[in-house]
C-alpha positions in Angstrom: 0.0 0.0 0.0 2.8 2.4 0.9 4.5 1.8 -2.4 1.3 2.6 -4.2 1.0 5.9 -2.4 4.6 6.8 -3.0 4.2 6.0 -6.7 1.1 8.2 -7.0 2.9 11.1 -5.3 6.0 10.8 -7.5 3.8 10.5 -10.6 1.9 13.7 -9.7 5.1 15.6 -9.1 6.4 14.5 -12.5 3.3 15.9 -14.1 3.5 19.1 -12.1 7.1 19.9 -13.2 7.2 18.4 -16.7 6.7 21.8 -18.3 9.9 23.2 -16.6 8.5 26.6 -15.7 6.1 28.5 -13.7 2.4 29.1 -14.6 0.6 32.2 -13.3 -3.1 33.0 -13.9 -5.2 31.0 -16.4 -3.8 28.0 -18.2 -2.6 29.0 -21.7 -4.8 27.8 -24.6 -3.7 25.8 -27.6 -3.8 29.0 -29.7 -0.7 29.4 -32.0 2.2 31.3 -30.4 3.5 34.4 -32.1 6.9 35.9 -31.5 6.9 39.4 -30.1 8.7 40.7 -33.2 5.6 39.9 -35.2 3.4 42.4 -33.2 3.8 45.4 -35.6 2.7 43.2 -38.5 -0.2 41.7 -36.7 -1.4 45.0 -35.3 -0.9 47.0 -38.5 -4.6 47.2 -39.4 -6.2 46.8 -36.0 -6.2 48.5 -32.7 -6.6 45.4 -30.5 -6.2 41.6 -30.8 -6.3 38.5 -28.6 -2.9 36.8 -28.9 -0.6 34.3 -27.4 2.9 35.8 -27.5 6.4 34.6 -26.6 9.2 37.0 -25.7 12.1 37.7 -23.2 11.4 39.4 -19.9 13.2 42.8 -19.4 11.9 43.6 -16.0 9.2 42.9 -13.4 7.5 45.2 -10.9 9.8 45.5 -7.9 7.0 46.5 -5.6 4.4 43.7 -6.1 5.1 41.8 -9.3 2.0 43.3 -10.8 3.5 43.9 -14.2 6.4 42.8 -16.4 8.1 44.2 -19.5 9.4 42.2 -22.4 11.8 43.2 -25.1 9.8 44.7 -27.9 10.4 44.4 -31.7 12.2 47.8 -31.5 14.1 49.5 -28.7 10.9 49.9 -26.7 9.8 47.4 -24.2 6.2 46.1 -24.0 4.4 46.3 -20.7 2.2 43.3 -19.6 -0.3 43.7 -16.8 -2.4 41.0 -15.4 -6.2 40.7 -15.9 -8.3 41.9 -13.0 -5.1 42.2 -10.9 -5.7 38.5 -10.2 -2.1 37.2 -10.1 1.4 38.5 -9.9 4.8 37.3 -11.1 8.1 37.1 -9.1 9.6 40.5 -8.3 13.2 39.5 -9.0 15.2 37.0 -11.0 13.0 36.9 -14.1 15.1 39.2 -16.4 16.3 37.4 -19.5 13.8 34.4 -19.1 11.6 33.3 -21.9 7.9 34.0 -21.2 4.7 33.0 -23.1 1.6 35.0 -22.2 -2.0 35.2 -23.5 -4.5 38.0 -23.6 -5.5 41.2 -25.2 -3.0 43.6 -26.8 -3.9 47.2 -27.7 -2.2 50.1 -29.2 -2.5 52.8 -26.5 -1.2 56.1 -25.3 0.1 55.9 -21.7 -0.1 59.2 -19.8 2.8 60.8 -17.9 1.4 60.0 -14.4 1.1 56.3 -15.3 4.6 56.2 -16.9 6.1 57.8 -13.7 4.2 55.3 -11.5 5.7 52.4 -13.5 9.2 54.0 -13.3 8.8 54.3 -9.5 7.7 50.6 -9.3 10.7 49.7 -11.4 13.0 51.3 -8.8 14.1 54.2 -11.0 15.8 57.2 -9.5 13.8 60.4 -8.8 15.7 62.2 -11.6 14.7 59.4 -14.1 11.1 59.6 -12.9 11.0 63.4 -13.2 12.5 63.2 -16.7 9.3 61.6 -18.0 7.5 64.6 -19.4 5.5 63.2 -22.4 2.9 60.5 -22.9 4.1 57.5 -24.8 2.4 55.5 -27.6 3.0 51.9 -27.0 1.5 48.4 -27.0 -0.5 47.6 -23.8 -1.0 43.9 -23.0 -3.5 42.6 -20.4 -2.6 38.9 -19.9 -5.0 36.3 -18.5 -2.2 33.7 -18.2 1.6 33.7 -18.1 4.1 30.8 -18.4 7.8 31.7 -17.5 10.3 29.0 -18.6 13.0 28.0 -16.2 
């Protein structure tokens, strides 16, 4: 009987860790994954879309883990927030890791106050925060699920 219990526990652990990563929020669907460099092409003739995207993490919120940025197709990072504030990602150690996330992406203009808030959350200096004086046109992504590869 004990061997049976141990076997079940080991088998369940194997299934839990077979993906070699960490899942946050909703389980990702079987939708085709697009690389982040394809975003400008996919968004050329639309203001929003529901996508499953893969990219590389640049930073995560140092305060709560309530957002992350990924390296965008140009020199600008793309900010990902989490649907309904329902989950968070680790605050440290995620930079450079591959991430797949799914949700709604929109082209949006982020106001100065919000940009400064994000800079503060990222641990930027007061001088860097105050140097933000213009709104920024960027992609805004609200993810319902995130998978960070180990």
